C-alpha positions in Angstrom: 43.1 -5.1 9.9 44.1 -7.3 12.8 42.8 -7.4 16.3 43.3 -4.1 18.1 45.1 -3.9 21.5 41.9 -2.5 23.0 40.0 -5.4 21.6 42.4 -7.9 23.2 42.2 -6.1 26.5 38.4 -6.2 26.5 38.4 -9.9 26.0 41.3 -10.8 28.2 40.5 -13.2 31.0 37.0 -14.2 29.7 36.7 -18.0 29.3 33.7 -19.3 27.4 31.8 -22.2 28.9 29.3 -23.4 26.3 27.5 -26.4 24.9 28.6 -25.2 21.4 31.7 -26.6 19.9 31.5 -25.0 16.4 30.8 -21.4 15.5 29.8 -20.8 11.9 30.4 -17.1 10.9 29.0 -15.3 7.9 31.6 -13.2 6.2 30.3 -9.9 4.6 28.5 -7.6 7.0 29.4 -9.9 10.0 33.2 -10.0 10.0 34.2 -8.1 6.9 33.2 -4.5 6.2 31.5 -5.2 2.9 30.0 -1.7 2.6 33.4 -0.1 2.6 34.8 -2.8 0.3 32.0 -2.5 -2.2 32.1 1.3 -2.5 35.9 1.4 -2.7 36.2 -1.3 -5.3 33.4 0.2 -7.4 34.9 3.7 -7.2 38.3 2.4 -8.4 36.7 0.3 -11.1 34.5 3.0 -12.6 37.2 5.6 -12.4 39.5 3.4 -14.4 36.9 3.6 -17.2 36.6 7.3 -16.9 33.3 7.3 -14.9 33.0 9.0 -11.5 31.0 7.2 -8.8 28.3 9.7 -7.7 26.0 9.1 -4.8 23.2 8.6 -7.3 25.1 6.0 -9.3 26.2 4.1 -6.1 22.6 4.0 -4.8 21.5 2.7 -8.2 24.1 0.0 -8.1 23.2 -1.0 -4.5 19.6 -1.4 -5.5 20.4 -3.6 -8.5 23.0 -5.7 -6.5 20.6 -6.3 -3.6 17.9 -7.4 -5.9 20.2 -9.8 -7.8 21.7 -11.3 -4.7 18.2 -11.9 -3.4 17.3 -13.7 -6.6 20.6 -15.7 -6.3 19.6 -16.8 -2.7 16.3 -18.0 -4.1 18.0 -20.0 -6.9 16.6 -17.8 -9.7 20.0 -16.8 -11.0 23.5 -18.2 -10.9 26.7 -16.4 -9.9 28.1 -16.4 -13.4 25.1 -14.5 -14.6 24.9 -12.3 -11.6 28.4 -10.9 -11.9 27.7 -9.5 -15.4 24.0 -8.7 -15.0 24.5 -6.1 -12.3 26.7 -4.0 -14.6 24.6 -4.6 -17.7 21.7 -3.1 -15.9 23.6 -0.2 -14.3 25.4 0.7 -17.6 22.2 0.4 -19.6 20.1 2.4 -17.1 22.7 5.2 -17.0 23.8 5.0 -20.6 27.5 4.6 -19.7 29.9 4.0 -22.6 31.7 1.1 -21.1 31.8 -2.7 -21.6 29.9 -4.6 -18.8 32.1 -7.6 -19.0 35.3 -5.6 -18.7 33.9 -3.6 -15.8 32.8 -6.8 -14.0 36.3 -8.3 -14.4 38.0 -5.2 -13.0 35.5 -4.9 -10.1 35.9 -8.6 -9.1 39.7 -8.2 -9.1 39.5 -5.0 -7.1 37.0 -6.3 -4.6 39.2 -9.3 -3.9 41.8 -7.0 -2.4 39.5 -5.4 0.1 40.0 -7.2 3.5 39.0 -4.6 6.1 37.2 -6.1 9.1 34.4 -4.6 11.1 35.2 -3.2 14.5 36.0 -5.9 17.0 35.9 -8.7 14.4 39.6 -9.6 14.7 39.7 -9.6 18.4 36.6 -11.7 18.9 37.7 -14.3 16.3 41.1 -14.6 17.8 39.6 -15.0 21.3 37.0 -17.6 20.3 39.5 -19.7 18.3 41.1 -20.7 21.6 37.9 -22.5 22.7 35.8 -23.2 19.6 36.3 -24.5 16.0 35.4 -21.7 13.5 34.1 -22.0 10.0 33.4 -19.1 7.6 30.2 -19.5 5.5 29.6 -17.2 2.6 27.4 -16.7 -0.4 29.7 -15.1 -2.8 31.9 -15.2 -5.9 34.8 -17.6 -5.3 37.5 -15.3 -7.0 36.5 -12.5 -4.6 35.9 -14.4 -1.3 38.9 -16.8 -1.6 41.3 -13.9 -2.2 39.9 -11.8 0.7 39.8 -14.6 3.1 43.3 -16.0 2.4 44.9 -12.5 2.7 43.0 -11.5 5.8 44.2 -11.3 9.4 41.6 -13.8 10.6 42.6 -16.6 8.2 44.7 -18.5 10.8 41.7 -18.9 13.2 39.4 -20.7 10.8 39.2 -24.4 10.1 37.6 -23.8 6.7 35.7 -21.5 4.4 32.6 -22.6 2.5 31.9 -20.5 -0.5 28.6 -21.0 -2.4 30.2 -20.3 -5.7 32.6 -23.3 -5.2 30.0 -25.8 -4.1 27.1 -24.9 -6.4 24.5 -24.1 -3.7 23.9 -21.1 -1.5 22.5 -20.2 1.9 19.7 -20.7 2.9 19.5 -24.0 0.9 19.9 -27.1 3.2 22.4 -28.4 0.7 24.7 -25.6 1.7 24.5 -26.5 5.3 25.0 -30.2 4.4 28.4 -29.2 3.0 29.3 -27.1 6.0 28.5 -30.0 8.4 30.3 -32.5 6.2 33.5 -30.3 6.5 33.1 -30.1 10.2 32.8 -33.8 10.6 29.0 -33.8 11.1 28.8 -32.7 14.7 25.5 -32.7 16.5 23.4 -29.8 15.4 22.9 -28.7 19.0 26.7 -28.1 19.1 26.7 -25.5 16.3 25.9 -21.8 16.4 25.4 -19.8 13.2 26.3 -16.1 13.5 25.4 -13.7 10.7 23.7 -10.5 9.6 21.5 -11.9 6.9 17.9 -12.8 8.0 17.0 -14.5 4.7 20.3 -16.4 4.4 22.1 -17.0 7.7 19.1 -16.9 10.1 16.4 -18.6 7.9 18.9 -21.1 6.6 20.3 -22.0 10.0 17.0 -22.2 11.7 15.5 -24.4 9.0 18.5 -26.7 9.3 17.9 -27.1 13.0 20.8 -25.1 14.5 20.8 -22.2 16.8 21.3 -18.8 15.1 22.6 -15.4 16.2 21.5 -12.4 14.3 24.1 -9.6 14.2 22.1 -6.5 14.0 24.3 -3.4 14.7 21.7 -1.1 13.2 18.9 -2.3 15.4 16.7 -3.0 12.4 13.2 -4.4 13.1 12.6 -8.0 12.3 9.3 -9.1 10.9 10.7 -12.3 9.5 10.0 -15.9 10.6 11.6 -17.9 12.0 13.1 -15.7 14.7 16.8 -16.0 15.5 17.7 -17.7 18.7 19.7 -14.7 19.8 20.2 -11.1 18.6 23.2 -8.9 19.2 24.3 -5.4 18.5 28.1 -5.8 18.9 30.2 -8.8 17.9 31.7 -9.0 21.4 28.2 -9.7 22.7 28.5 -13.2 21.3 30.5 -13.9 24.4 27.4 -13.5 26.5 25.7 -16.3 24.4 28.6 -18.6 24.7 28.9 -18.1 28.4 25.2 -18.5 29.0 24.4 -14.9 30.0 20.6 -14.8 30.0 20.1 -11.2 28.9 21.6 -12.0 25.5 19.1 -14.8 24.7 16.1 -14.1 22.6 12.8 -13.2 24.1 9.3 -13.1 22.5 10.5 -10.3 20.3 13.5 -12.1 19.0 15.9 -10.2 21.1 
């Protein structure tokens, strides 16, 4: 899905003036519509094995997946184990007569073809690329993320993509951000803004590394985490307010 004409019109004529020179975007849940991608890929996969994706089965998968990805972020499990473990647990819990490894392979291939963007993502990326250097930073499986990124409408606007599966370390680990900065040519940390929806990965990792962070929070979820993001936005287009120095976008004592 490319930038909409409406999105282009909304951004037309706005010129960012900012101390930032690099914007590091998270991928899933920030630019890519991962909830749609996950459900669609899982439905196609299970259906190919004769299993229908019910609301109960999808909820169970989501719970398992979220737990395993949290463990992955903490370094308790690697991506090779994660990709199989989620289906081993789902299939075991629900007594499905399918092979976890085969299901995993099918799902990864299917997910790699899901490139739908969140509303406004294409337009904001295209606009920002005229004044900033952009990098995509994602915790994910290389086969999936590389395929989705290379085939997406936003690919031309990014200098690089850093995938945890390819470098052997994930957000929020400082080693991940070391690699991001190395690929950017090691700019001053004050010149870099991290934009993402993940408090435990994007925001915690970026803050610990000493860069400003912007929490994309379209659902207006409460934040009891520390450290607080530098900024918080509800719409992707609100990032323009940050880059142009609009004070109402900046965080207050409540992290907003």
